[in-house]
SELUMLUM-417522 format. One record per residue: residue number from 1; residue in three letters; x, y, z of N, C-alpha, C in turn. Coordinates in Angstrom, 2 decimals. Layout:
N
n/res/n.X/n.Y/n.Z/ca.X/ca.Y/ca.Z/c.X/c.Y/c.Z
NUM/ALA/X/Y/Z/X/Y/Z/X/Y/Z
...
//
This chain:
54
n/res/n.X/n.Y/n.Z/ca.X/ca.Y/ca.Z/c.X/c.Y/c.Z
1/UNK/1.04/-17.02/-3.02/0.90/-15.60/-3.29/2.28/-14.96/-3.14
2/UNK/2.61/-14.09/-4.03/3.95/-13.50/-4.05/3.94/-12.06/-3.53
3/UNK/5.14/-11.51/-3.43/5.24/-10.11/-3.01/4.63/-9.19/-4.08
4/UNK/4.58/-9.67/-5.34/3.93/-8.89/-6.39/2.44/-8.72/-6.10
5/UNK/1.83/-9.75/-5.53/0.41/-9.67/-5.16/0.21/-8.64/-4.05
6/UNK/1.10/-8.66/-3.06/1.00/-7.68/-1.97/1.20/-6.28/-2.53
7/UNK/2.16/-6.11/-3.42/2.38/-4.80/-4.04/1.15/-4.33/-4.79
8/UNK/0.54/-5.21/-5.56/-0.67/-4.86/-6.31/-1.79/-4.43/-5.36
9/UNK/-1.93/-5.13/-4.26/-2.97/-4.78/-3.29/-2.67/-3.45/-2.60
10/UNK/-1.40/-3.20/-2.31/-1.04/-1.90/-1.74/-1.31/-0.77/-2.75
11/UNK/-1.02/-1.01/-4.00/-1.31/0.02/-5.01/-2.81/0.31/-5.07
12/UNK/-3.62/-0.71/-4.95/-5.07/-0.53/-4.92/-5.47/0.30/-3.69
13/UNK/-4.83/0.01/-2.57/-5.10/0.78/-1.35/-4.71/2.25/-1.55
14/UNK/-3.57/2.51/-2.14/-3.11/3.88/-2.33/-3.97/4.67/-3.31
15/UNK/-4.76/3.97/-4.10/-5.63/4.64/-5.06/-6.72/5.46/-4.39
16/UNK/-6.93/5.28/-3.07/-7.95/6.09/-2.38/-7.48/7.53/-2.16
17/UNK/-6.19/7.77/-2.31/-5.68/9.13/-2.14/-6.03/9.97/-3.37
18/UNK/-6.12/11.28/-3.20/-6.38/12.15/-4.36/-5.33/11.92/-5.46
19/UNK/-5.77/12.05/-6.69/-4.93/11.74/-7.84/-3.58/12.45/-7.81
20/UNK/-3.55/13.73/-7.54/-2.27/14.47/-7.55/-1.31/13.93/-6.48
21/UNK/-1.82/13.69/-5.30/-1.00/13.14/-4.22/-0.51/11.74/-4.60
22/UNK/-1.42/10.97/-5.11/-1.12/9.60/-5.53/-0.04/9.60/-6.61
23/UNK/-0.16/10.46/-7.58/0.79/10.51/-8.70/2.20/10.88/-8.21
24/UNK/2.28/11.81/-7.28/3.58/12.29/-6.82/4.24/11.34/-5.83
25/UNK/3.46/10.77/-4.91/4.03/10.05/-3.77/3.82/8.53/-3.79
26/UNK/3.17/8.00/-4.80/2.84/6.56/-4.78/4.07/5.67/-4.59
27/UNK/5.12/5.89/-5.34/6.29/5.02/-5.24/6.91/5.06/-3.85
28/UNK/7.00/6.26/-3.29/7.57/6.39/-1.95/6.68/5.73/-0.90
29/UNK/5.38/5.96/-0.98/4.46/5.36/-0.01/4.46/3.84/-0.15
30/UNK/4.51/3.35/-1.37/4.53/1.91/-1.61/5.80/1.30/-1.01
31/UNK/6.93/1.95/-1.19/8.18/1.44/-0.64/8.12/1.34/0.89
32/UNK/7.54/2.34/1.53/7.41/2.32/2.99/6.49/1.18/3.43
33/UNK/5.36/1.02/2.77/4.42/-0.05/3.12/5.06/-1.43/2.94
34/UNK/5.75/-1.64/1.84/6.37/-2.94/1.58/7.51/-3.20/2.56
35/UNK/8.26/-2.17/2.92/9.36/-2.35/3.88/8.82/-2.73/5.25
36/UNK/7.64/-2.26/5.60/7.06/-2.55/6.89/6.21/-3.81/6.93
37/UNK/6.06/-4.48/5.80/5.24/-5.69/5.74/5.95/-6.84/6.46
38/UNK/5.16/-7.67/7.10/5.70/-8.85/7.77/6.13/-9.88/6.73
39/UNK/7.10/-10.71/7.05/7.48/-11.79/6.13/6.27/-12.67/5.83
40/UNK/6.03/-12.91/4.57/4.91/-13.76/4.18/3.56/-13.07/4.18
41/UNK/3.53/-11.78/4.46/2.26/-11.05/4.49/1.62/-11.10/3.11
42/UNK/0.31/-11.37/3.08/-0.39/-11.53/1.81/-1.31/-10.37/1.48
43/UNK/-1.75/-9.65/2.50/-2.71/-8.56/2.29/-2.30/-7.36/3.15
44/UNK/-2.70/-6.15/2.73/-2.47/-5.00/3.61/-3.17/-5.23/4.95
45/UNK/-2.53/-4.82/6.00/-3.11/-4.96/7.34/-4.32/-4.04/7.48
46/UNK/-5.21/-4.39/8.37/-6.40/-3.58/8.62/-6.00/-2.15/9.01
47/UNK/-4.93/-2.02/9.77/-4.47/-0.69/10.17/-4.06/0.14/8.96
48/UNK/-3.49/-0.49/7.94/-3.11/0.22/6.72/-4.35/0.80/6.05
49/UNK/-5.41/0.02/5.98/-6.67/0.49/5.38/-7.26/1.64/6.19
50/UNK/-7.24/1.49/7.52/-7.81/2.55/8.37/-7.05/3.86/8.20
51/UNK/-5.73/3.80/8.15/-4.93/5.02/7.97/-5.19/5.65/6.60
52/UNK/-5.38/4.82/5.59/-5.58/5.34/4.23/-6.90/6.07/4.08
53/UNK/-7.94/5.60/4.74/-9.25/6.17/4.54/-9.65/7.18/5.61
54/UNK/-8.82/7.36/6.61/-9.18/8.33/7.67/-8.53/9.67/7.44
//
């Protein structure tokens, strides 16, 4: 699994945000999530999901 897979999964996670917020901030939020990912991480962490939906 590549970093492209992790990016795709993070984009799917970010889709839970309202469309306007998502459209404006997706690239910035994605960059922060990818920068904080552990080496070899394959999926968004459970904490990432909890923060997104709360």
